[in-house]
PDBQT receptor file of N, H, CA, C and O in Angstrom, charges set to zero:
ATOM      1  N   UNK A   1       3.205  71.365  24.554  1.00  0.00    +0.000 N 
ATOM      2  CA  UNK A   1       2.983  72.784  24.766  1.00  0.00    +0.000 C 
ATOM      3  C   UNK A   1       1.660  72.944  25.532  1.00  0.00    +0.000 C 
ATOM      4  O   UNK A   1       0.640  72.376  25.141  1.00  0.00    +0.000 OA
ATOM      5  N   UNK A   2       1.685  73.721  26.626  1.00  0.00    +0.000 N 
ATOM      6  H   UNK A   2       2.513  74.183  26.943  1.00  0.00    +0.000 HD
ATOM      7  CA  UNK A   2       0.446  73.927  27.380  1.00  0.00    +0.000 C 
ATOM      8  C   UNK A   2      -0.365  75.080  26.782  1.00  0.00    +0.000 C 
ATOM      9  O   UNK A   2       0.094  75.756  25.862  1.00  0.00    +0.000 OA
ATOM     10  N   UNK A   3      -1.571  75.299  27.309  1.00  0.00    +0.000 N 
ATOM     11  H   UNK A   3      -1.944  74.749  28.057  1.00  0.00    +0.000 HD
ATOM     12  CA  UNK A   3      -2.462  76.291  26.724  1.00  0.00    +0.000 C 
ATOM     13  C   UNK A   3      -1.916  77.709  26.831  1.00  0.00    +0.000 C 
ATOM     14  O   UNK A   3      -2.088  78.505  25.908  1.00  0.00    +0.000 OA
ATOM     15  N   UNK A   4      -1.261  78.038  27.941  1.00  0.00    +0.000 N 
ATOM     16  H   UNK A   4      -1.120  77.392  28.691  1.00  0.00    +0.000 HD
ATOM     17  CA  UNK A   4      -0.661  79.376  28.065  1.00  0.00    +0.000 C 
ATOM     18  C   UNK A   4       0.379  79.595  26.972  1.00  0.00    +0.000 C 
ATOM     19  O   UNK A   4       0.442  80.672  26.379  1.00  0.00    +0.000 OA
ATOM     20  N   UNK A   5       1.180  78.593  26.710  1.00  0.00    +0.000 N 
ATOM     21  H   UNK A   5       1.129  77.718  27.192  1.00  0.00    +0.000 HD
ATOM     22  CA  UNK A   5       2.211  78.706  25.676  1.00  0.00    +0.000 C 
ATOM     23  C   UNK A   5       1.577  78.849  24.295  1.00  0.00    +0.000 C 
ATOM     24  O   UNK A   5       2.077  79.604  23.461  1.00  0.00    +0.000 OA
ATOM     25  N   UNK A   6       0.487  78.134  24.046  1.00  0.00    +0.000 N 
ATOM     26  H   UNK A   6       0.081  77.520  24.723  1.00  0.00    +0.000 HD
ATOM     27  CA  UNK A   6      -0.207  78.236  22.764  1.00  0.00    +0.000 C 
ATOM     28  C   UNK A   6      -0.726  79.655  22.571  1.00  0.00    +0.000 C 
ATOM     29  O   UNK A   6      -0.563  80.240  21.499  1.00  0.00    +0.000 OA
ATOM     30  N   UNK A   7      -1.356  80.214  23.618  1.00  0.00    +0.000 N 
ATOM     31  H   UNK A   7      -1.488  79.739  24.488  1.00  0.00    +0.000 HD
ATOM     32  CA  UNK A   7      -1.903  81.565  23.536  1.00  0.00    +0.000 C 
ATOM     33  C   UNK A   7      -0.790  82.585  23.353  1.00  0.00    +0.000 C 
ATOM     34  O   UNK A   7      -0.907  83.470  22.506  1.00  0.00    +0.000 OA
ATOM     35  N   UNK A   8       0.284  82.485  24.123  1.00  0.00    +0.000 N 
ATOM     36  H   UNK A   8       0.379  81.765  24.811  1.00  0.00    +0.000 HD
ATOM     37  CA  UNK A   8       1.388  83.438  24.024  1.00  0.00    +0.000 C 
ATOM     38  C   UNK A   8       2.053  83.379  22.647  1.00  0.00    +0.000 C 
ATOM     39  O   UNK A   8       2.400  84.416  22.083  1.00  0.00    +0.000 OA
ATOM     40  N   UNK A   9       2.228  82.195  22.113  1.00  0.00    +0.000 N 
ATOM     41  H   UNK A   9       1.946  81.352  22.571  1.00  0.00    +0.000 HD
ATOM     42  CA  UNK A   9       2.810  82.044  20.770  1.00  0.00    +0.000 C 
ATOM     43  C   UNK A   9       1.906  82.703  19.725  1.00  0.00    +0.000 C 
ATOM     44  O   UNK A   9       2.391  83.391  18.827  1.00  0.00    +0.000 OA
ATOM     45  N   UNK A  10       0.594  82.493  19.843  1.00  0.00    +0.000 N 
ATOM     46  H   UNK A  10       0.200  81.934  20.572  1.00  0.00    +0.000 HD
ATOM     47  CA  UNK A  10      -0.346  83.101  18.898  1.00  0.00    +0.000 C 
ATOM     48  C   UNK A  10      -0.335  84.622  19.023  1.00  0.00    +0.000 C 
ATOM     49  O   UNK A  10      -0.389  85.323  18.013  1.00  0.00    +0.000 OA
ATOM     50  N   UNK A  11      -0.265  85.140  20.251  1.00  0.00    +0.000 N 
ATOM     51  H   UNK A  11      -0.222  84.570  21.072  1.00  0.00    +0.000 HD
ATOM     52  CA  UNK A  11      -0.229  86.591  20.458  1.00  0.00    +0.000 C 
ATOM     53  C   UNK A  11       1.023  87.217  19.857  1.00  0.00    +0.000 C 
ATOM     54  O   UNK A  11       0.979  88.341  19.358  1.00  0.00    +0.000 OA
ATOM     55  N   UNK A  12       2.122  86.504  19.903  1.00  0.00    +0.000 N 
ATOM     56  H   UNK A  12       2.158  85.591  20.309  1.00  0.00    +0.000 HD
ATOM     57  CA  UNK A  12       3.374  87.028  19.331  1.00  0.00    +0.000 C 
ATOM     58  C   UNK A  12       3.283  87.131  17.813  1.00  0.00    +0.000 C 
ATOM     59  O   UNK A  12       4.026  87.895  17.197  1.00  0.00    +0.000 OA
ATOM     60  N   UNK A  13       2.369  86.359  17.203  1.00  0.00    +0.000 N 
ATOM     61  H   UNK A  13       1.765  85.738  17.704  1.00  0.00    +0.000 HD
ATOM     62  CA  UNK A  13       2.171  86.405  15.748  1.00  0.00    +0.000 C 
ATOM     63  C   UNK A  13       1.160  87.464  15.338  1.00  0.00    +0.000 C 
ATOM     64  O   UNK A  13       1.133  87.882  14.180  1.00  0.00    +0.000 OA
ATOM     65  N   UNK A  14       0.304  87.913  16.305  1.00  0.00    +0.000 N 
ATOM     66  H   UNK A  14       0.326  87.574  17.245  1.00  0.00    +0.000 HD
ATOM     67  CA  UNK A  14      -0.710  88.909  15.980  1.00  0.00    +0.000 C 
ATOM     68  C   UNK A  14      -1.875  88.828  16.943  1.00  0.00    +0.000 C 
ATOM     69  O   UNK A  14      -1.766  88.227  18.011  1.00  0.00    +0.000 OA
ATOM     70  N   UNK A  15      -2.986  89.431  16.570  1.00  0.00    +0.000 N 
ATOM     71  H   UNK A  15      -3.075  89.920  15.702  1.00  0.00    +0.000 HD
ATOM     72  CA  UNK A  15      -4.157  89.440  17.440  1.00  0.00    +0.000 C 
ATOM     73  C   UNK A  15      -4.871  88.089  17.385  1.00  0.00    +0.000 C 
ATOM     74  O   UNK A  15      -4.752  87.339  16.416  1.00  0.00    +0.000 OA
ATOM     75  N   UNK A  16      -5.624  87.800  18.467  1.00  0.00    +0.000 N 
ATOM     76  H   UNK A  16      -5.721  88.409  19.254  1.00  0.00    +0.000 HD
ATOM     77  CA  UNK A  16      -6.356  86.541  18.541  1.00  0.00    +0.000 C 
ATOM     78  C   UNK A  16      -7.760  86.782  19.106  1.00  0.00    +0.000 C 
ATOM     79  O   UNK A  16      -8.010  87.766  19.802  1.00  0.00    +0.000 OA
ATOM     80  N   UNK A  17      -8.659  85.860  18.788  1.00  0.00    +0.000 N 
ATOM     81  H   UNK A  17      -8.456  85.060  18.224  1.00  0.00    +0.000 HD
ATOM     82  CA  UNK A  17     -10.010  85.860  19.347  1.00  0.00    +0.000 C 
ATOM     83  C   UNK A  17     -10.297  84.459  19.887  1.00  0.00    +0.000 C 
ATOM     84  O   UNK A  17      -9.528  83.523  19.672  1.00  0.00    +0.000 OA
ATOM     85  N   UNK A  18     -11.411  84.339  20.586  1.00  0.00    +0.000 N 
ATOM     86  H   UNK A  18     -12.036  85.100  20.761  1.00  0.00    +0.000 HD
ATOM     87  CA  UNK A  18     -11.817  83.039  21.108  1.00  0.00    +0.000 C 
ATOM     88  C   UNK A  18     -11.971  82.024  19.976  1.00  0.00    +0.000 C 
ATOM     89  O   UNK A  18     -11.582  80.864  20.115  1.00  0.00    +0.000 OA
ATOM     90  N   UNK A  19     -12.536  82.465  18.865  1.00  0.00    +0.000 N 
ATOM     91  H   UNK A  19     -12.852  83.407  18.751  1.00  0.00    +0.000 HD
ATOM     92  CA  UNK A  19     -12.742  81.562  17.725  1.00  0.00    +0.000 C 
ATOM     93  C   UNK A  19     -11.405  81.003  17.218  1.00  0.00    +0.000 C 
ATOM     94  O   UNK A  19     -11.307  79.824  16.876  1.00  0.00    +0.000 OA
ATOM     95  N   UNK A  20     -10.376  81.865  17.173  1.00  0.00    +0.000 N 
ATOM     96  H   UNK A  20     -10.455  82.822  17.450  1.00  0.00    +0.000 HD
ATOM     97  CA  UNK A  20      -9.051  81.410  16.744  1.00  0.00    +0.000 C 
ATOM     98  C   UNK A  20      -8.503  80.345  17.684  1.00  0.00    +0.000 C 
ATOM     99  O   UNK A  20      -7.945  79.339  17.247  1.00  0.00    +0.000 OA
ATOM    100  N   UNK A  21      -8.668  80.583  18.977  1.00  0.00    +0.000 N 
ATOM    101  H   UNK A  21      -9.121  81.401  19.332  1.00  0.00    +0.000 HD
ATOM    102  CA  UNK A  21      -8.076  79.692  19.966  1.00  0.00    +0.000 C 
ATOM    103  C   UNK A  21      -8.843  78.384  20.117  1.00  0.00    +0.000 C 
ATOM    104  O   UNK A  21      -8.253  77.368  20.485  1.00  0.00    +0.000 OA
ATOM    105  N   UNK A  22     -10.147  78.389  19.842  1.00  0.00    +0.000 N 
ATOM    106  H   UNK A  22     -10.626  79.215  19.543  1.00  0.00    +0.000 HD
ATOM    107  CA  UNK A  22     -10.891  77.126  19.864  1.00  0.00    +0.000 C 
ATOM    108  C   UNK A  22     -10.307  76.178  18.828  1.00  0.00    +0.000 C 
ATOM    109  O   UNK A  22     -10.174  74.979  19.074  1.00  0.00    +0.000 OA
ATOM    110  N   UNK A  23      -9.959  76.725  17.669  1.00  0.00    +0.000 N 
ATOM    111  H   UNK A  23     -10.066  77.699  17.470  1.00  0.00    +0.000 HD
ATOM    112  CA  UNK A  23      -9.329  75.898  16.610  1.00  0.00    +0.000 C 
ATOM    113  C   UNK A  23      -7.999  75.314  17.071  1.00  0.00    +0.000 C 
ATOM    114  O   UNK A  23      -7.576  74.260  16.596  1.00  0.00    +0.000 OA
ATOM    115  N   UNK A  24      -7.336  76.015  18.012  1.00  0.00    +0.000 N 
ATOM    116  H   UNK A  24      -7.679  76.871  18.398  1.00  0.00    +0.000 HD
ATOM    117  CA  UNK A  24      -6.040  75.554  18.518  1.00  0.00    +0.000 C 
ATOM    118  C   UNK A  24      -6.191  74.690  19.776  1.00  0.00    +0.000 C 
ATOM    119  O   UNK A  24      -5.198  74.222  20.333  1.00  0.00    +0.000 OA
ATOM    120  N   UNK A  25      -7.449  74.478  20.224  1.00  0.00    +0.000 N 
ATOM    121  H   UNK A  25      -8.256  74.858  19.772  1.00  0.00    +0.000 HD
ATOM    122  CA  UNK A  25      -7.679  73.625  21.382  1.00  0.00    +0.000 C 
ATOM    123  C   UNK A  25      -7.722  74.345  22.716  1.00  0.00    +0.000 C 
ATOM    124  O   UNK A  25      -7.684  73.701  23.764  1.00  0.00    +0.000 OA
ATOM    125  N   UNK A  26      -7.801  75.674  22.697  1.00  0.00    +0.000 N 
ATOM    126  H   UNK A  26      -7.832  76.197  21.846  1.00  0.00    +0.000 HD
ATOM    127  CA  UNK A  26      -7.891  76.459  23.931  1.00  0.00    +0.000 C 
ATOM    128  C   UNK A  26      -9.331  76.944  24.052  1.00  0.00    +0.000 C 
ATOM    129  O   UNK A  26      -9.787  77.759  23.250  1.00  0.00    +0.000 OA
ATOM    130  N   UNK A  27     -10.047  76.439  25.059  1.00  0.00    +0.000 N 
ATOM    131  H   UNK A  27      -9.677  75.776  25.711  1.00  0.00    +0.000 HD
ATOM    132  CA  UNK A  27     -11.470  76.732  25.166  1.00  0.00    +0.000 C 
ATOM    133  C   UNK A  27     -11.795  77.816  26.191  1.00  0.00    +0.000 C 
ATOM    134  O   UNK A  27     -12.923  78.310  26.199  1.00  0.00    +0.000 OA
ATOM    135  N   UNK A  28     -10.868  78.202  27.044  1.00  0.00    +0.000 N 
ATOM    136  H   UNK A  28      -9.952  77.800  27.037  1.00  0.00    +0.000 HD
ATOM    137  CA  UNK A  28     -11.103  79.246  28.047  1.00  0.00    +0.000 C 
ATOM    138  C   UNK A  28     -10.053  80.347  27.864  1.00  0.00    +0.000 C 
ATOM    139  O   UNK A  28      -9.183  80.546  28.711  1.00  0.00    +0.000 OA
ATOM    140  N   UNK A  29     -10.157  81.039  26.761  1.00  0.00    +0.000 N 
ATOM    141  H   UNK A  29     -10.864  80.877  26.072  1.00  0.00    +0.000 HD
ATOM    142  CA  UNK A  29      -9.156  82.047  26.408  1.00  0.00    +0.000 C 
ATOM    143  C   UNK A  29      -9.040  83.145  27.452  1.00  0.00    +0.000 C 
ATOM    144  O   UNK A  29      -7.926  83.516  27.820  1.00  0.00    +0.000 OA
ATOM    145  N   UNK A  30     -10.154  83.674  27.940  1.00  0.00    +0.000 N 
ATOM    146  H   UNK A  30     -11.059  83.372  27.641  1.00  0.00    +0.000 HD
ATOM    147  CA  UNK A  30     -10.101  84.763  28.922  1.00  0.00    +0.000 C 
ATOM    148  C   UNK A  30      -9.329  84.335  30.176  1.00  0.00    +0.000 C 
ATOM    149  O   UNK A  30      -8.579  85.131  30.742  1.00  0.00    +0.000 OA
ATOM    150  N   UNK A  31      -9.506  83.101  30.602  1.00  0.00    +0.000 N 
ATOM    151  H   UNK A  31     -10.114  82.455  30.142  1.00  0.00    +0.000 HD
ATOM    152  CA  UNK A  31      -8.784  82.598  31.768  1.00  0.00    +0.000 C 
ATOM    153  C   UNK A  31      -7.286  82.505  31.487  1.00  0.00    +0.000 C 
ATOM    154  O   UNK A  31      -6.469  82.841  32.344  1.00  0.00    +0.000 OA
ATOM    155  N   UNK A  32      -6.929  82.052  30.295  1.00  0.00    +0.000 N 
ATOM    156  H   UNK A  32      -7.593  81.779  29.598  1.00  0.00    +0.000 HD
ATOM    157  CA  UNK A  32      -5.502  81.954  29.950  1.00  0.00    +0.000 C 
ATOM    158  C   UNK A  32      -4.879  83.345  29.834  1.00  0.00    +0.000 C 
ATOM    159  O   UNK A  32      -3.733  83.548  30.232  1.00  0.00    +0.000 OA
ATOM    160  N   UNK A  33      -5.640  84.311  29.284  1.00  0.00    +0.000 N 
ATOM    161  H   UNK A  33      -6.572  84.146  28.960  1.00  0.00    +0.000 HD
ATOM    162  CA  UNK A  33      -5.143  85.687  29.185  1.00  0.00    +0.000 C 
ATOM    163  C   UNK A  33      -4.910  86.247  30.587  1.00  0.00    +0.000 C 
ATOM    164  O   UNK A  33      -3.897  86.904  30.826  1.00  0.00    +0.000 OA
ATOM    165  N   UNK A  34      -5.827  85.998  31.511  1.00  0.00    +0.000 N 
ATOM    166  H   UNK A  34      -6.650  85.465  31.318  1.00  0.00    +0.000 HD
ATOM    167  CA  UNK A  34      -5.649  86.458  32.888  1.00  0.00    +0.000 C 
ATOM    168  C   UNK A  34      -4.396  85.843  33.502  1.00  0.00    +0.000 C 
ATOM    169  O   UNK A  34      -3.620  86.540  34.154  1.00  0.00    +0.000 OA
ATOM    170  N   UNK A  35      -4.194  84.544  33.297  1.00  0.00    +0.000 N 
ATOM    171  H   UNK A  35      -4.825  83.977  32.767  1.00  0.00    +0.000 HD
ATOM    172  CA  UNK A  35      -3.000  83.877  33.821  1.00  0.00    +0.000 C 
ATOM    173  C   UNK A  35      -1.733  84.533  33.271  1.00  0.00    +0.000 C 
ATOM    174  O   UNK A  35      -0.777  84.762  34.012  1.00  0.00    +0.000 OA
ATOM    175  N   UNK A  36      -1.730  84.830  31.981  1.00  0.00    +0.000 N 
ATOM    176  H   UNK A  36      -2.506  84.643  31.379  1.00  0.00    +0.000 HD
ATOM    177  CA  UNK A  36      -0.554  85.459  31.362  1.00  0.00    +0.000 C 
ATOM    178  C   UNK A  36      -0.353  86.882  31.873  1.00  0.00    +0.000 C 
ATOM    179  O   UNK A  36       0.782  87.306  32.092  1.00  0.00    +0.000 OA
ATOM    180  N   UNK A  37      -1.439  87.617  32.064  1.00  0.00    +0.000 N 
ATOM    181  H   UNK A  37      -2.361  87.272  31.886  1.00  0.00    +0.000 HD
ATOM    182  CA  UNK A  37      -1.332  88.973  32.626  1.00  0.00    +0.000 C 
ATOM    183  C   UNK A  37      -0.763  88.920  34.040  1.00  0.00    +0.000 C 
ATOM    184  O   UNK A  37       0.074  89.743  34.413  1.00  0.00    +0.000 OA
ATOM    185  N   UNK A  38      -1.223  87.950  34.821  1.00  0.00    +0.000 N 
ATOM    186  H   UNK A  38      -1.903  87.282  34.519  1.00  0.00    +0.000 HD
ATOM    187  CA  UNK A  38      -0.721  87.788  36.191  1.00  0.00    +0.000 C 
ATOM    188  C   UNK A  38       0.775  87.500  36.216  1.00  0.00    +0.000 C 
ATOM    189  O   UNK A  38       1.453  87.790  37.202  1.00  0.00    +0.000 OA
ATOM    190  N   UNK A  39       1.284  86.933  35.136  1.00  0.00    +0.000 N 
ATOM    191  H   UNK A  39       0.734  86.697  34.335  1.00  0.00    +0.000 HD
ATOM    192  CA  UNK A  39       2.724  86.649  35.022  1.00  0.00    +0.000 C 
ATOM    193  C   UNK A  39       3.490  87.809  34.410  1.00  0.00    +0.000 C 
ATOM    194  O   UNK A  39       4.696  87.706  34.186  1.00  0.00    +0.000 OA
ATOM    195  N   UNK A  40       2.795  88.925  34.134  1.00  0.00    +0.000 N 
ATOM    196  H   UNK A  40       1.816  89.009  34.316  1.00  0.00    +0.000 HD
ATOM    197  CA  UNK A  40       3.471  90.127  33.677  1.00  0.00    +0.000 C 
ATOM    198  C   UNK A  40       3.427  90.415  32.189  1.00  0.00    +0.000 C 
ATOM    199  O   UNK A  40       4.064  91.364  31.734  1.00  0.00    +0.000 OA
ATOM    200  N   UNK A  41       2.700  89.631  31.422  1.00  0.00    +0.000 N 
ATOM    201  H   UNK A  41       2.182  88.860  31.792  1.00  0.00    +0.000 HD
ATOM    202  CA  UNK A  41       2.619  89.880  29.981  1.00  0.00    +0.000 C 
ATOM    203  C   UNK A  41       1.631  91.009  29.702  1.00  0.00    +0.000 C 
ATOM    204  O   UNK A  41       0.504  90.973  30.195  1.00  0.00    +0.000 OA
ATOM    205  N   UNK A  42       2.034  92.012  28.917  1.00  0.00    +0.000 N 
ATOM    206  H   UNK A  42       2.949  92.042  28.516  1.00  0.00    +0.000 HD
ATOM    207  CA  UNK A  42       1.168  93.168  28.642  1.00  0.00    +0.000 C 
ATOM    208  C   UNK A  42       0.181  92.880  27.506  1.00  0.00    +0.000 C 
ATOM    209  O   UNK A  42       0.466  93.149  26.339  1.00  0.00    +0.000 OA
ATOM    210  N   UNK A  43      -0.959  92.342  27.859  1.00  0.00    +0.000 N 
ATOM    211  H   UNK A  43      -1.191  92.124  28.807  1.00  0.00    +0.000 HD
ATOM    212  CA  UNK A  43      -1.968  91.970  26.868  1.00  0.00    +0.000 C 
ATOM    213  C   UNK A  43      -3.088  92.999  26.893  1.00  0.00    +0.000 C 
ATOM    214  O   UNK A  43      -3.623  93.331  27.951  1.00  0.00    +0.000 OA
ATOM    215  N   UNK A  44      -3.430  93.495  25.722  1.00  0.00    +0.000 N 
ATOM    216  H   UNK A  44      -2.995  93.226  24.862  1.00  0.00    +0.000 HD
ATOM    217  CA  UNK A  44      -4.462  94.515  25.558  1.00  0.00    +0.000 C 
ATOM    218  C   UNK A  44      -5.715  93.864  24.974  1.00  0.00    +0.000 C 
ATOM    219  O   UNK A  44      -5.621  92.936  24.170  1.00  0.00    +0.000 OA
ATOM    220  N   UNK A  45      -6.896  94.358  25.385  1.00  0.00    +0.000 N 
ATOM    221  H   UNK A  45      -6.972  95.111  26.039  1.00  0.00    +0.000 HD
ATOM    222  CA  UNK A  45      -8.172  93.824  24.907  1.00  0.00    +0.000 C 
ATOM    223  C   UNK A  45      -8.942  94.896  24.151  1.00  0.00    +0.000 C 
ATOM    224  O   UNK A  45      -9.047  96.036  24.602  1.00  0.00    +0.000 OA
ATOM    225  N   UNK A  46      -9.476  94.519  23.007  1.00  0.00    +0.000 N 
ATOM    226  H   UNK A  46      -9.391  93.592  22.641  1.00  0.00    +0.000 HD
ATOM    227  CA  UNK A  46     -10.390  95.372  22.242  1.00  0.00    +0.000 C 
ATOM    228  C   UNK A  46     -11.704  94.618  22.115  1.00  0.00    +0.000 C 
ATOM    229  O   UNK A  46     -11.715  93.442  21.753  1.00  0.00    +0.000 OA
ATOM    230  N   UNK A  47     -12.807  95.287  22.411  1.00  0.00    +0.000 N 
ATOM    231  H   UNK A  47     -12.798  96.243  22.705  1.00  0.00    +0.000 HD
ATOM    232  CA  UNK A  47     -14.122  94.679  22.212  1.00  0.00    +0.000 C 
ATOM    233  C   UNK A  47     -14.604  95.089  20.824  1.00  0.00    +0.000 C 
ATOM    234  O   UNK A  47     -14.641  96.274  20.493  1.00  0.00    +0.000 OA
ATOM    235  N   UNK A  48     -14.971  94.098  20.018  1.00  0.00    +0.000 N 
ATOM    236  H   UNK A  48     -14.940  93.135  20.286  1.00  0.00    +0.000 HD
ATOM    237  CA  UNK A  48     -15.411  94.350  18.654  1.00  0.00    +0.000 C 
ATOM    238  C   UNK A  48     -16.839  93.831  18.467  1.00  0.00    +0.000 C 
ATOM    239  O   UNK A  48     -17.331  93.020  19.252  1.00  0.00    +0.000 OA
ATOM    240  N   UNK A  49     -17.474  94.307  17.434  1.00  0.00    +0.000 N 
ATOM    241  H   UNK A  49     -17.074  94.966  16.797  1.00  0.00    +0.000 HD
ATOM    242  CA  UNK A  49     -18.819  93.865  17.090  1.00  0.00    +0.000 C 
ATOM    243  C   UNK A  49     -18.781  93.203  15.720  1.00  0.00    +0.000 C 
ATOM    244  O   UNK A  49     -18.143  93.696  14.790  1.00  0.00    +0.000 OA
ATOM    245  N   UNK A  50     -19.466  92.096  15.617  1.00  0.00    +0.000 N 
ATOM    246  H   UNK A  50     -19.984  91.695  16.372  1.00  0.00    +0.000 HD
ATOM    247  CA  UNK A  50     -19.545  91.384  14.350  1.00  0.00    +0.000 C 
ATOM    248  C   UNK A  50     -20.911  90.739  14.231  1.00  0.00    +0.000 C 
ATOM    249  O   UNK A  50     -21.834  91.090  14.966  1.00  0.00    +0.000 OA
ATOM    250  N   UNK A  51     -21.043  89.803  13.317  1.00  0.00    +0.000 N 
ATOM    251  H   UNK A  51     -20.293  89.518  12.720  1.00  0.00    +0.000 HD
ATOM    252  CA  UNK A  51     -22.312  89.120  13.108  1.00  0.00    +0.000 C 
ATOM    253  C   UNK A  51     -22.085  87.617  13.134  1.00  0.00    +0.000 C 
ATOM    254  O   UNK A  51     -21.089  87.126  12.605  1.00  0.00    +0.000 OA
ATOM    255  N   UNK A  52     -23.013  86.886  13.751  1.00  0.00    +0.000 N 
ATOM    256  H   UNK A  52     -23.823  87.286  14.181  1.00  0.00    +0.000 HD
ATOM    257  CA  UNK A  52     -22.899  85.433  13.772  1.00  0.00    +0.000 C 
ATOM    258  C   UNK A  52     -23.526  84.853  12.502  1.00  0.00    +0.000 C 
ATOM    259  O   UNK A  52     -23.964  85.591  11.619  1.00  0.00    +0.000 OA
ATOM    260  N   UNK A  53     -23.560  83.529  12.427  1.00  0.00    +0.000 N 
ATOM    261  H   UNK A  53     -23.205  82.930  13.144  1.00  0.00    +0.000 HD
ATOM    262  CA  UNK A  53     -24.060  82.867  11.218  1.00  0.00    +0.000 C 
ATOM    263  C   UNK A  53     -25.547  83.106  10.978  1.00  0.00    +0.000 C 
ATOM    264  O   UNK A  53     -26.049  82.834   9.887  1.00  0.00    +0.000 OA
ATOM    265  N   UNK A  54     -26.261  83.617  11.997  1.00  0.00    +0.000 N 
ATOM    266  H   UNK A  54     -25.853  83.838  12.883  1.00  0.00    +0.000 HD
ATOM    267  CA  UNK A  54     -27.690  83.893  11.863  1.00  0.00    +0.000 C 
ATOM    268  C   UNK A  54     -27.970  85.356  11.575  1.00  0.00    +0.000 C 
ATOM    269  O   UNK A  54     -29.127  85.761  11.475  1.00  0.00    +0.000 OA
ATOM    270  N   UNK A  55     -26.911  86.154  11.439  1.00  0.00    +0.000 N 
ATOM    271  H   UNK A  55     -25.970  85.825  11.520  1.00  0.00    +0.000 HD
ATOM    272  CA  UNK A  55     -27.073  87.560  11.142  1.00  0.00    +0.000 C 
ATOM    273  C   UNK A  55     -27.283  88.441  12.364  1.00  0.00    +0.000 C 
ATOM    274  O   UNK A  55     -27.552  89.635  12.227  1.00  0.00    +0.000 OA
ATOM    275  N   UNK A  56     -27.166  87.869  13.553  1.00  0.00    +0.000 N 
ATOM    276  H   UNK A  56     -26.948  86.899  13.664  1.00  0.00    +0.000 HD
ATOM    277  CA  UNK A  56     -27.322  88.642  14.778  1.00  0.00    +0.000 C 
ATOM    278  C   UNK A  56     -26.012  89.327  15.147  1.00  0.00    +0.000 C 
ATOM    279  O   UNK A  56     -24.931  88.766  14.966  1.00  0.00    +0.000 OA
ATOM    280  N   UNK A  57     -26.122  90.532  15.660  1.00  0.00    +0.000 N 
ATOM    281  H   UNK A  57     -27.000  90.988  15.807  1.00  0.00    +0.000 HD
ATOM    282  CA  UNK A  57     -24.956  91.281  16.099  1.00  0.00    +0.000 C 
ATOM    283  C   UNK A  57     -24.396  90.650  17.383  1.00  0.00    +0.000 C 
ATOM    284  O   UNK A  57     -25.144  90.359  18.316  1.00  0.00    +0.000 OA
ATOM    285  N   UNK A  58     -23.095  90.446  17.418  1.00  0.00    +0.000 N 
ATOM    286  H   UNK A  58     -22.487  90.683  16.660  1.00  0.00    +0.000 HD
ATOM    287  CA  UNK A  58     -22.434  89.879  18.598  1.00  0.00    +0.000 C 
ATOM    288  C   UNK A  58     -21.194  90.701  18.933  1.00  0.00    +0.000 C 
ATOM    289  O   UNK A  58     -20.567  91.293  18.054  1.00  0.00    +0.000 OA
ATOM    290  N   UNK A  59     -20.857  90.727  20.211  1.00  0.00    +0.000 N 
ATOM    291  H   UNK A  59     -21.367  90.246  20.925  1.00  0.00    +0.000 HD
ATOM    292  CA  UNK A  59     -19.641  91.399  20.667  1.00  0.00    +0.000 C 
ATOM    293  C   UNK A  59     -18.639  90.331  21.087  1.00  0.00    +0.000 C 
ATOM    294  O   UNK A  59     -19.012  89.306  21.656  1.00  0.00    +0.000 OA
ATOM    295  N   UNK A  60     -17.365  90.581  20.801  1.00  0.00    +0.000 N 
ATOM    296  H   UNK A  60     -17.062  91.415  20.338  1.00  0.00    +0.000 HD
ATOM    297  CA  UNK A  60     -16.328  89.628  21.180  1.00  0.00    +0.000 C 
ATOM    298  C   UNK A  60     -15.033  90.379  21.464  1.00  0.00    +0.000 C 
ATOM    299  O   UNK A  60     -14.839  91.513  21.028  1.00  0.00    +0.000 OA
ATOM    300  N   UNK A  61     -14.161  89.718  22.201  1.00  0.00    +0.000 N 
ATOM    301  H   UNK A  61     -14.319  88.796  22.555  1.00  0.00    +0.000 HD
ATOM    302  CA  UNK A  61     -12.877  90.323  22.568  1.00  0.00    +0.000 C 
ATOM    303  C   UNK A  61     -11.802  89.898  21.563  1.00  0.00    +0.000 C 
ATOM    304  O   UNK A  61     -11.751  88.748  21.128  1.00  0.00    +0.000 OA
ATOM    305  N   UNK A  62     -10.966  90.842  21.217  1.00  0.00    +0.000 N 
ATOM    306  H   UNK A  62     -11.008  91.777  21.571  1.00  0.00    +0.000 HD
ATOM    307  CA  UNK A  62      -9.766  90.575  20.426  1.00  0.00    +0.000 C 
ATOM    308  C   UNK A  62      -8.592  90.977  21.294  1.00  0.00    +0.000 C 
ATOM    309  O   UNK A  62      -8.555  92.091  21.816  1.00  0.00    +0.000 OA
ATOM    310  N   UNK A  63      -7.634  90.082  21.453  1.00  0.00    +0.000 N 
ATOM    311  H   UNK A  63      -7.664  89.176  21.029  1.00  0.00    +0.000 HD
ATOM    312  CA  UNK A  63      -6.486  90.309  22.328  1.00  0.00    +0.000 C 
ATOM    313  C   UNK A  63      -5.234  90.590  21.504  1.00  0.00    +0.000 C 
ATOM    314  O   UNK A  63      -5.009  89.999  20.448  1.00  0.00    +0.000 OA
ATOM    315  N   UNK A  64      -4.422  91.521  22.030  1.00  0.00    +0.000 N 
ATOM    316  H   UNK A  64      -4.605  92.000  22.889  1.00  0.00    +0.000 HD
ATOM    317  CA  UNK A  64      -3.155  91.915  21.400  1.00  0.00    +0.000 C 
ATOM    318  C   UNK A  64      -2.053  91.895  22.456  1.00  0.00    +0.000 C 
ATOM    319  O   UNK A  64      -2.314  92.121  23.637  1.00  0.00    +0.000 OA
ATOM    320  N   UNK A  65      -0.857  91.630  22.037  1.00  0.00    +0.000 N 
ATOM    321  H   UNK A  65      -0.645  91.446  21.077  1.00  0.00    +0.000 HD
ATOM    322  CA  UNK A  65       0.305  91.770  22.899  1.00  0.00    +0.000 C 
ATOM    323  C   UNK A  65       0.868  93.164  22.643  1.00  0.00    +0.000 C 
ATOM    324  O   UNK A  65       1.187  93.504  21.504  1.00  0.00    +0.000 OA
ATOM    325  N   UNK A  66       0.991  93.975  23.694  1.00  0.00    +0.000 N 
ATOM    326  H   UNK A  66       0.732  93.699  24.620  1.00  0.00    +0.000 HD
ATOM    327  CA  UNK A  66       1.495  95.357  23.552  1.00  0.00    +0.000 C 
ATOM    328  C   UNK A  66       2.937  95.358  23.107  1.00  0.00    +0.000 C 
ATOM    329  O   UNK A  66       3.530  96.423  22.934  1.00  0.00    +0.000 OA
TER     330      UNK A  66
């Protein structure tokens, strides 16, 4: 299974983040999302705010399949 297929399969199960995909072996999630969008997949992005392990505020993308 290639990285696009891994990302698309995960999106069909629910929302994903970069952290989720690193665990699955996909290290350039934004690039794979762009590739899938270019192929016609309706992927939506939400920017969220959270905290890292040091307590600093961080922003990250969460992707959904429409």
